[in-house]
KOLLOKOL-285035 format. One line per 2 residues: number of its first residue (from 1); their letters; for each residue x, y, z of N, C-alpha, C, O. Coordinates in Angstrom, 2 decimals. Atoms other than C-alpha are relative to their C-alpha. Example, Ala and Ser with C-alpha at 12.3 -4.5 7.8 and 13.67 -1.06 7.14 Angstrom:
! residues 2
1	AS	0.89/-1.19/0.00/12.30/-4.50/7.80/0.90/1.20/0.00/1.94/1.18/0.66 | -0.82/-1.19/-0.06/13.67/-1.06/7.14/-0.77/1.09/0.73/-0.26/2.20/0.90
//
This chain:
! residues 170
1	ME	-0.32/-0.09/-1.44/119.26/179.90/115.95/1.57/-0.15/0.03/2.17/-1.04/-0.58 | -1.47/0.05/-0.14/122.89/180.68/116.92/0.34/-1.04/1.05/-0.30/-1.15/2.10
3	QK	-0.42/1.11/-0.92/124.66/177.80/118.55/0.95/0.47/1.06/1.86/1.27/0.81 | -0.72/-0.70/-1.26/126.11/178.47/122.01/1.40/-0.61/-0.09/1.61/-1.77/-0.43
5	KK	-1.46/0.40/0.01/129.96/178.38/122.27/0.26/-1.21/0.93/-0.37/-1.34/1.98 | -0.50/1.06/-0.99/131.63/175.27/123.79/0.77/0.89/1.09/1.26/1.99/0.85
7	RM	-0.62/-0.69/-1.19/133.07/176.21/127.27/0.99/-1.05/0.48/0.81/-2.25/0.30 | -1.05/0.89/-0.57/136.22/174.81/128.95/0.40/0.69/1.37/0.72/1.88/1.44
9	AL	-0.41/-0.52/-1.34/136.99/175.23/132.65/1.21/-0.72/0.48/1.20/-1.95/0.51 | -1.28/0.55/-0.43/140.52/174.63/133.94/0.35/0.46/1.39/0.18/1.63/1.72
11	IA	-0.54/-0.35/-1.27/141.88/174.54/137.41/1.66/-0.26/-0.08/2.19/-1.32/-0.40 | -1.57/0.10/0.00/145.69/175.25/137.66/0.44/0.20/1.52/0.23/1.25/2.13
13	SQ	-0.36/0.00/-1.35/147.11/174.35/141.07/1.37/-0.15/0.17/1.83/-0.21/1.31 | -1.53/0.30/-0.15/150.77/173.81/140.33/0.72/1.25/-0.55/0.22/1.93/-1.45
15	GT	-0.89/-1.13/0.40/153.49/176.46/139.93/1.39/-0.29/-0.37/2.23/0.62/-0.42 | -1.28/0.36/0.67/156.47/174.48/138.62/-0.07/0.23/-1.33/-1.16/0.39/-1.88
17	LD	-0.04/-0.32/1.37/157.69/175.07/135.18/-0.76/-1.18/-0.82/-1.54/-0.86/-1.73 | 0.70/1.11/0.72/156.44/171.53/133.93/-1.45/0.01/0.19/-2.19/-0.50/-0.65
19	WA	1.50/0.00/-0.24/153.03/172.11/135.42/-0.71/1.36/-0.44/-1.92/1.53/-0.34 | 0.43/-1.38/0.44/152.77/175.76/134.07/-0.50/-0.03/-1.43/-1.41/0.68/-1.85
21	YP	0.36/0.10/1.45/152.60/174.72/130.48/-1.44/-0.60/-0.25/-2.16/0.00/-1.05 | 1.33/0.57/0.44/149.41/172.52/130.36/-1.08/0.87/0.03/-1.84/0.87/-0.95
23	PF	1.30/-0.82/0.00/146.77/175.08/131.48/0.06/1.11/-1.07/-0.98/1.55/-1.57 | -0.08/-1.12/0.92/148.12/177.76/129.15/-0.03/-0.55/-1.55/-0.54/0.10/-2.46
25	IL	0.05/0.70/1.34/148.61/175.33/126.10/-1.49/-0.41/-0.20/-2.04/-0.10/-1.25 | 1.33/0.36/0.28/145.11/173.87/126.60/-1.02/1.19/-0.15/-1.96/1.15/-0.95
27	AS	0.83/-1.24/0.00/143.49/177.23/127.18/0.13/0.73/-1.31/-0.88/1.06/-1.94 | -0.23/-0.67/1.22/145.10/178.90/124.20/-0.44/-0.82/-1.25/-0.84/-0.26/-2.26
29	TA	0.56/0.91/1.15/144.18/175.92/121.90/-1.44/0.06/-0.02/-2.03/0.23/-1.08 | 1.51/0.02/-0.01/140.57/175.82/123.07/-0.46/1.42/-0.41/-1.48/1.54/-1.09
31	AA	0.44/-1.45/0.50/140.35/179.71/122.54/0.14/0.01/-1.54/-0.73/0.54/-2.23 | -0.32/-0.03/1.44/141.85/179.19/119.02/-1.24/-0.84/-0.65/-1.56/-0.59/-1.81
33	MD	1.04/0.86/0.62/138.91/176.57/118.46/-1.29/0.69/0.34/-2.37/0.12/0.21 | 1.27/-0.86/-0.27/136.47/179.33/119.49/-0.84/-0.41/1.21/-2.06/-0.26/1.24
35	ME	0.70/0.33/-1.12/135.73/178.02/122.91/0.00/1.07/1.06/0.95/1.86/1.00 | -0.04/-0.90/-1.11/134.94/180.18/126.00/0.86/-0.64/1.06/0.49/-1.73/1.50
37	VH	-0.81/0.74/-0.97/137.68/179.35/128.47/0.28/0.92/1.35/0.58/2.11/1.31 | -0.44/-0.56/-1.46/138.26/180.16/132.27/0.99/-0.86/0.55/0.87/-2.08/0.48
39	IF	-0.86/0.83/-0.74/141.20/179.09/134.16/-0.06/0.73/1.44/-0.01/1.95/1.61 | 0.00/-0.41/-1.47/141.03/179.29/138.03/1.28/-0.49/0.53/1.56/-1.69/0.61
41	FT	-1.28/0.22/-0.69/144.40/179.61/139.62/-0.06/-0.09/1.51/-0.50/0.86/2.16 | 0.17/0.17/-1.44/144.59/178.28/143.15/1.26/-0.61/0.56/1.94/-1.29/-0.21
43	FY	-1.14/0.48/-0.83/147.35/177.32/145.69/1.22/0.46/-0.80/1.33/1.64/-1.14 | -1.27/-0.39/0.72/150.72/177.26/143.88/-0.09/0.38/-1.35/0.88/0.95/-1.86
45	GL	0.35/-0.39/1.23/149.19/177.79/140.60/-0.23/1.36/-0.23/-0.13/1.84/-1.36 | 0.20/-1.38/-0.18/148.43/181.29/141.65/1.27/0.77/-0.34/1.18/1.92/-0.77
47	TL	-1.43/-0.80/0.21/152.25/182.31/141.27/0.03/0.12/-1.57/0.78/0.97/-2.04 | -0.06/-0.11/1.40/151.58/181.76/137.44/-0.57/1.34/-0.52/-0.33/1.70/-1.67
49	LK	0.60/-1.21/0.34/149.61/185.07/137.47/0.93/1.15/0.33/0.66/2.26/-0.14 | -0.86/-1.06/-0.40/152.53/187.08/139.00/0.62/0.66/-1.32/0.69/0.08/-2.41
51	KK	-0.64/-0.78/1.11/154.22/189.78/136.82/1.18/-0.82/-0.56/1.37/-1.03/-1.76 | -1.31/0.66/0.56/157.51/187.84/136.79/-0.28/-1.49/0.54/-0.57/-1.66/1.72
53	IE	0.16/1.37/-0.32/157.15/183.99/136.80/1.36/-0.62/0.24/2.25/-0.56/-0.60 | -1.26/0.48/-0.40/159.91/182.30/138.59/-0.09/-1.56/0.09/0.57/-2.20/0.92
55	AK	0.26/1.46/-0.19/158.71/178.68/137.95/1.33/-0.86/-0.36/2.06/-0.56/-1.31 | -1.05/0.80/0.14/161.30/175.99/138.26/-0.37/-1.44/-0.27/-1.53/-1.78/-0.01
57	VA	0.37/1.40/0.12/161.43/172.25/137.36/0.38/-0.56/1.50/1.34/-0.11/2.12 | -0.15/0.70/-1.37/161.19/170.07/140.68/0.05/-1.50/-0.24/-0.95/-2.19/0.00
59	PQ	-0.01/1.50/0.21/162.36/166.55/139.78/-0.36/-0.78/1.21/-1.00/-1.82/1.09 | 0.34/0.75/-1.20/162.05/165.49/143.35/-1.52/-0.28/0.24/-1.93/-1.26/0.87
61	TN	1.43/0.15/-0.17/158.24/166.10/143.15/-0.71/-0.69/-1.14/-1.93/-0.85/-1.12 | 0.62/0.76/0.98/157.73/164.23/139.99/0.73/-1.38/-0.29/1.60/-1.49/-1.16
63	PS	-0.56/1.29/0.29/158.64/160.62/140.13/-0.10/-0.69/-1.36/0.57/-1.68/-1.66 | 0.13/0.34/1.45/157.49/160.20/136.52/0.85/0.58/-0.93/0.79/0.24/-2.11
65	MP	-0.94/-0.63/0.75/160.22/162.42/135.31/0.91/-1.09/-0.63/1.46/-1.91/0.10 | -0.84/1.04/0.66/162.13/160.29/132.69/1.49/0.19/0.42/1.99/1.31/0.57
67	MK	-1.24/-0.13/-0.19/165.53/159.44/133.50/0.94/0.37/-1.24/2.10/0.77/-1.14 | -0.60/-0.38/1.31/166.42/159.98/129.84/-0.75/1.02/-0.63/-1.87/0.80/-1.10
69	MP	0.85/-1.09/0.59/165.44/163.32/128.60/0.68/0.73/-1.06/1.91/0.72/-1.01 | -0.65/-0.66/1.19/166.20/165.35/125.36/0.42/1.36/0.44/0.29/2.27/-0.38
71	FG	-0.34/-1.36/-0.32/167.48/168.35/127.32/1.43/0.27/-0.14/2.30/-0.58/0.03 | -1.45/-0.48/-0.04/170.59/170.41/126.89/0.53/0.00/-1.39/-0.10/-0.30/-2.40
73	PQ	-0.85/-0.19/1.23/173.22/170.98/124.37/0.22/-1.26/-0.73/0.04/-2.32/-0.13 | -0.32/1.18/0.76/174.19/168.55/121.49/0.92/-0.80/0.64/1.80/-0.17/1.22
75	GF	-0.99/0.79/-0.59/176.15/165.65/122.81/-0.45/-0.48/1.41/-0.04/-1.55/1.87 | 0.47/0.37/-1.30/174.37/165.64/126.20/-1.50/-0.42/-0.08/-2.06/-0.95/0.88
77	QN	1.35/0.44/0.05/170.89/165.05/124.84/-0.20/-1.40/0.14/0.66/-2.16/-0.29 | 0.24/1.46/-0.36/169.36/161.72/125.93/1.03/-0.53/0.95/1.17/-1.74/1.09
79	FE	-0.75/0.56/-1.13/171.86/161.49/128.65/-0.78/-0.66/0.98/-1.84/-0.16/1.36 | 0.79/0.70/-1.15/170.74/159.01/131.25/0.50/0.36/1.29/1.66/0.07/1.60
81	WP	-0.54/-0.30/-1.30/170.96/160.32/134.67/0.00/-1.30/0.83/-0.99/-2.04/0.89 | -0.33/1.30/-0.61/172.40/157.50/136.71/-0.61/-0.10/1.55/-0.43/-1.11/2.23
83	IP	0.43/-0.06/-1.37/170.68/158.50/140.07/-1.51/0.25/0.02/-2.05/0.87/-0.90 | 1.44/-0.22/0.01/167.02/158.49/141.14/-0.47/1.54/0.01/0.34/2.37/0.43
85	NL	0.56/-1.34/-0.02/164.89/161.74/140.78/0.09/0.62/1.44/0.48/1.78/1.64 | 0.14/-0.43/-1.46/164.46/161.93/144.64/1.44/0.53/0.44/1.58/1.54/1.12
87	IM	-1.35/-0.46/-0.60/168.26/162.16/145.23/0.51/1.21/-1.07/1.20/2.14/-0.65 | -0.35/-1.17/0.87/168.78/164.46/142.06/-0.59/1.25/0.36/0.03/2.31/0.24
89	GN	0.71/-1.30/-0.45/166.22/166.93/143.33/0.71/0.66/1.18/0.75/1.88/1.34 | -0.66/-0.50/-1.18/168.17/167.19/146.51/1.49/0.38/-0.10/2.16/0.75/0.87
91	VP	-1.36/-0.28/0.24/171.47/167.74/144.98/0.06/1.63/-0.05/-0.63/2.19/-0.90 | -0.04/-1.53/0.11/172.30/171.60/145.62/0.30/0.38/-1.55/1.20/-0.12/-2.22
93	GF	-0.10/-0.50/1.33/171.87/173.37/142.33/-0.72/-0.69/-1.11/-0.86/-0.14/-2.20 | 0.38/0.91/1.13/170.32/170.55/140.35/-1.47/0.67/-0.37/-1.78/0.68/-1.56
95	ET	1.22/-0.64/0.56/166.85/172.32/140.25/0.13/1.16/-0.94/-0.68/1.30/-1.85 | -0.41/-1.11/0.79/168.34/175.40/138.70/0.57/-0.61/-1.31/0.23/-0.17/-2.42
97	FA	-0.58/0.64/1.17/170.30/173.21/136.37/-1.12/-0.60/-0.92/-1.18/-0.30/-2.11 | 1.03/0.69/0.77/167.31/171.11/135.24/-1.04/1.07/-0.51/-1.67/0.85/-1.55
99	TS	0.90/-1.02/0.55/165.23/174.27/134.85/0.60/0.73/-1.18/-0.10/0.99/-2.16 | -0.68/-0.54/1.15/167.88/175.89/132.58/-0.02/-0.83/-1.21/-0.25/-0.35/-2.32
101	LM	0.05/0.95/1.12/168.07/172.76/130.51/-1.32/-0.03/-0.64/-1.41/-0.07/-1.87 | 1.28/0.24/0.65/164.36/172.51/130.04/-0.36/1.25/-0.72/-0.99/1.13/-1.77
103	KK	0.35/-1.27/0.67/164.00/176.25/129.08/0.81/0.05/-1.30/0.33/0.48/-2.35 | -0.90/-0.01/1.28/166.99/175.85/126.60/-0.63/-1.01/-1.02/-0.67/-0.71/-2.22
105	TF	0.52/0.94/0.87/165.40/172.80/125.12/-1.39/0.48/-0.59/-1.59/0.33/-1.80 | 1.19/-0.64/0.58/161.96/174.42/124.69/0.37/1.04/-0.86/-0.15/1.06/-1.97
107	KN	-0.40/-1.11/1.03/163.59/177.51/123.11/0.62/-0.64/-1.29/0.36/-0.16/-2.39 | -0.45/0.67/1.22/165.44/175.17/120.73/-1.00/-0.58/-0.87/-0.92/-0.52/-2.10
109	KG	1.13/0.68/0.78/162.30/173.31/119.75/-1.12/0.97/-0.45/-2.10/0.55/-1.07 | 0.89/-0.98/0.43/160.45/176.69/119.23/-1.30/0.00/0.82/-2.36/0.40/0.34
111	VA	1.17/0.05/-0.82/158.11/176.18/122.10/-0.09/1.39/0.69/0.91/1.88/1.21 | 0.22/-1.24/-0.68/156.62/179.44/123.49/0.43/-0.11/1.50/0.49/-1.18/2.09
113	TI	-0.26/0.00/-1.43/157.62/180.57/126.99/-1.35/0.12/0.69/-2.36/0.39/0.05 | 1.22/-0.13/-0.65/155.03/180.61/129.74/-0.57/1.21/-0.05/-1.79/1.29/-0.13
115	EE	0.38/-1.39/0.12/154.84/184.31/129.61/-0.73/0.16/-1.33/-1.86/0.65/-1.33 | 0.44/-0.03/1.27/154.26/184.12/125.88/-1.51/-0.69/-0.21/-2.42/-0.18/-0.86
117	LR	1.24/0.79/-0.04/151.47/181.55/126.32/-1.10/0.65/0.73/-2.25/0.66/0.31 | 0.97/-0.81/-0.72/149.81/183.59/128.97/-0.48/1.03/-0.63/-1.67/1.31/-0.53
119	NI	0.54/-1.16/0.81/149.70/186.54/126.75/-0.95/-0.35/-1.02/-1.98/0.30/-1.19 | 0.98/0.67/1.10/148.09/184.50/123.94/-1.25/-0.20/0.65/-2.29/0.13/0.08
121	CL	1.24/0.32/-0.71/145.60/183.48/126.43/-0.82/1.24/0.19/-2.02/1.24/-0.06 | 0.76/-1.16/-0.30/144.68/186.98/127.40/-0.43/0.61/-1.33/-1.57/1.05/-1.48
123	ES	0.47/-0.65/1.33/144.70/188.28/123.78/-1.16/-0.80/-0.64/-1.92/-0.29/-1.46 | 0.99/0.74/0.77/142.46/185.36/122.84/-1.28/0.00/0.87/-2.24/-0.71/0.55
125	GV	1.10/-0.16/-0.86/140.04/186.28/125.65/-0.23/-1.04/1.05/-1.28/-1.12/1.67 | 0.08/1.02/-1.22/140.73/183.46/128.08/-0.08/0.81/1.28/0.67/1.76/1.51
127	KL	0.06/-0.71/-1.37/139.61/184.56/131.55/0.72/-0.65/0.96/0.45/-1.81/1.27 | -0.98/0.40/-1.03/142.36/184.23/134.13/-0.54/0.46/1.29/-0.77/1.65/1.47
129	IG	0.66/-0.32/-1.27/140.92/184.03/137.66/1.02/-0.44/1.22/1.44/-1.58/1.38 | -0.66/0.25/-1.27/142.87/184.28/140.84/-0.78/-0.45/1.05/-1.84/0.15/1.25
131	CQ	0.78/0.37/-1.16/141.65/182.41/143.87/0.04/0.99/1.19/1.12/1.21/1.74 | 0.03/-0.97/-1.11/140.58/184.93/146.56/0.51/-0.58/1.26/1.27/0.03/2.02
133	MT	-0.45/0.56/-1.35/141.05/182.48/149.39/1.45/-0.24/-0.05/2.12/0.08/0.93 | -1.56/0.19/0.03/144.64/181.49/148.22/0.65/1.35/0.14/1.66/1.45/0.84
135	MD	-0.63/-1.31/-0.09/145.43/185.16/147.86/0.03/0.50/1.49/0.98/1.13/1.94 | 0.10/-0.36/-1.33/144.24/185.68/151.40/1.02/-0.68/0.86/1.79/-0.07/1.59
137	VF	-0.84/0.94/-0.68/146.06/182.69/152.80/1.51/0.34/-0.11/2.27/0.46/0.85 | -1.41/-0.26/0.29/149.34/183.43/151.04/0.47/1.43/0.10/1.65/1.74/-0.02
139	GF	-0.37/-1.41/-0.15/149.19/187.15/151.52/0.43/0.71/-1.34/1.23/1.64/-1.35 | -0.12/-0.72/1.30/149.18/188.07/147.79/-0.86/1.11/-0.23/-2.02/1.02/0.16
141	KK	0.78/-1.11/0.39/147.95/191.36/146.59/-0.33/0.10/-1.51/0.53/-0.32/-2.28 | 0.21/0.06/1.23/146.21/191.92/143.30/0.95/0.73/-0.95/1.02/0.45/-2.14
143	EE	-0.90/-0.81/0.60/148.83/194.49/142.37/1.29/-0.83/-0.51/2.04/-0.44/-1.40 | -1.12/0.97/0.31/151.37/191.53/142.23/-0.13/-0.65/-1.34/0.83/-1.20/-1.89
145	FI	0.40/1.00/1.14/149.58/189.95/139.21/-0.05/0.98/-1.17/-0.12/2.20/-1.01 | 0.00/-0.62/1.21/149.57/190.93/135.61/-1.52/0.60/-0.17/-2.50/0.29/0.50
147	DG	1.23/-0.72/0.17/146.87/193.20/134.19/-0.98/-0.98/-0.64/-0.50/-1.87/-1.34 | 1.02/0.88/0.61/143.68/191.41/133.08/-0.37/-1.34/0.87/-1.05/-2.25/0.40
149	VD	0.36/1.01/-1.05/143.42/189.05/136.17/-1.29/0.34/0.68/-1.47/1.47/1.13 | 1.08/-0.18/-0.79/140.16/188.64/137.73/0.27/-0.75/1.41/1.03/-1.72/1.49
151	VA	-0.07/0.73/-1.20/139.84/187.67/141.40/-1.28/-0.44/0.45/-2.20/0.39/0.45 | 1.34/0.45/-0.41/137.00/185.53/142.68/0.21/-1.30/0.86/1.30/-1.87/0.95
153	GA	-0.02/1.18/-0.84/136.17/182.69/144.95/-0.40/-1.29/-0.75/-0.78/-1.23/-1.92 | 0.23/1.33/0.63/135.61/179.00/144.18/-1.45/-0.09/-0.52/-1.70/-0.68/-1.56
155	AT	1.38/0.11/0.43/131.89/179.36/143.92/-0.38/0.68/-1.24/-1.23/0.18/-1.98 | -0.02/-0.85/1.28/132.11/182.03/141.13/0.45/-0.95/-1.07/-0.23/-1.12/-2.08
157	FL	-0.74/0.77/1.08/134.39/179.72/139.16/-0.91/-1.30/-0.21/-1.15/-1.72/-1.34 | 0.81/1.21/0.16/132.23/176.64/139.86/-1.47/0.18/-0.79/-2.01/-0.76/-1.38
159	EF	1.15/-0.43/0.81/129.10/178.46/138.32/0.37/-0.23/-1.38/-0.36/-0.93/-2.08 | -0.35/0.15/1.33/130.95/178.63/135.10/0.41/-1.48/-0.31/0.04/-1.98/-1.38
161	AA	-0.37/1.52/0.32/132.44/174.94/135.32/-1.13/-0.84/-0.07/-1.17/-1.77/-0.88 | 1.21/0.93/0.09/129.09/173.46/136.02/-0.75/0.04/-1.25/-1.47/-0.91/-1.54
163	ES	0.49/-0.15/1.29/127.95/174.72/132.67/0.87/-0.12/-1.19/0.50/0.22/-2.31 | -1.05/0.27/0.98/131.14/173.79/130.79/-0.12/-1.34/-0.62/-0.60/-2.32/-0.04
165	DI	-0.01/1.28/0.64/131.51/171.17/128.25/1.26/-0.79/0.42/1.20/-2.02/0.40 | -1.24/0.69/-0.35/135.11/170.30/129.40/0.37/0.68/1.35/0.40/1.91/1.43
167	QL	-0.58/-0.40/-1.22/136.33/170.60/132.98/1.30/-0.88/0.25/1.27/-2.11/0.18 | -1.20/0.79/-0.19/139.98/169.68/133.71/0.75/0.73/1.24/0.75/1.94/1.42
169	FV	-0.91/-0.43/-1.10/142.24/169.91/136.84/1.38/-0.34/-0.33/1.77/-1.50/-0.29 | -1.32/0.31/0.36/145.79/170.37/135.79/0.95/0.65/0.87/2.16/0.49/0.71
//
């Protein structure tokens, strides 16, 4: 008798750069482990399905963001920011600066981009589901999203999630 595949259900509700990585890393890893994976993108996470991802780091919304980070060029790595995240996040241009440093660090460390991870998910059979209600509320059209995205309501996703071995909200 053939054994049923393990299933993983993920909910992605954040669209910042730091929150974009977990659902795609977890999903691509689970798919590589031969699991059936569905990701439900809702609220701000829905922007991760757009053709062009414009995710940024938002230090002011992440009080756990370390003040000492291995970002940036040699000599500036592990530089300790002397002011709190809340203030840094409100300094004009800091969000753009932090985003570019994080992207540069990821590139230097050989970490795939969000777009690359998303493509790996699609190629691996991960089902990407855009929340219909969120699309309606925010005025998104399916044409704004990459090919391969399904659109469904919460009930459809929950049917899959209810029968999943792993359910995560990231």
